[in-house]
C-alpha positions, 0 to 999 in steps of 0.5 A: 463588555470583554465577556462578549469580545471574548465569546465573539473571538471564541466562536470566530475560532471555532468556526475558523477551525471547523472550516480548516477541518472541513477544507481539509477533510474535502481536500483529503477525499478528492486528491487522495485516490484519483490516480490510483488504479488497482489497490487491494489487501490480501488477508492472512488468517491468523496473522500468518503467511502460509507458503502455499497462500498466495496473494493473488491480484488480477488487473483489468488494464484498459489504458496501455498508453499511460505511465504507471507506479506500482507498489507493494504494501506490507502490513506486519507486526512490531513482533515480526522476527525478521528485517526482510521479506522474500518473495516469488513474484509470478505476472501473467500477461493478457496473451498467457505469457508468464514472468516469474521472479524473486524479490526481496523487501526489506522492512528495516533499517540496518539499526532494526527500526521499521520502515513504513508507519506505525500505530501501536504495534502494527507497521504499514509499509508501502515500497515503491517496486516499479515507476513509469511502467507501460503496460504493453497490453489491454486486457487481465493482469495476474499478479501472484506473491508467494512469501519465499522465506525458510519459515513456513508460516511466516508469523505476523505478517498480517496483509500484504497489498498490490497498488498501481498508480498512474505517474504524475509527471 
């Protein structure tokens, strides 16, 4: 009798765990990407970012009313020898206007602890760079990123990404 009760409880626990996993999986799939307008990575051959190798992202924007958040994503090795990353950024608007800027991305804190999340010796860091941005024009925008460090090629940078998501306020 006790064996039957234990088997029944074990079966109920297994069914509950399966149901919980399925519900969690469905939630993750349906909630993760609904606000993302654009998300793409540029992969660097042999994990080296040459200054001449620009990460270019072409984005078609049709909504000029919504507010958006813009992120950069850096995937690097644990052995990356610097705590930061300098970038030259070029933004080309649909009307041909070009804005050029320089930015510094801080990849580790003062104690050398990497920002972002790590899996083994690889770290992914998603950096918010602008919040609540409204694109002024409809059309194709081009965002180009060039590494601006004093070392060329820059070692142990695997991927560089760009993401735009609708702001949820």
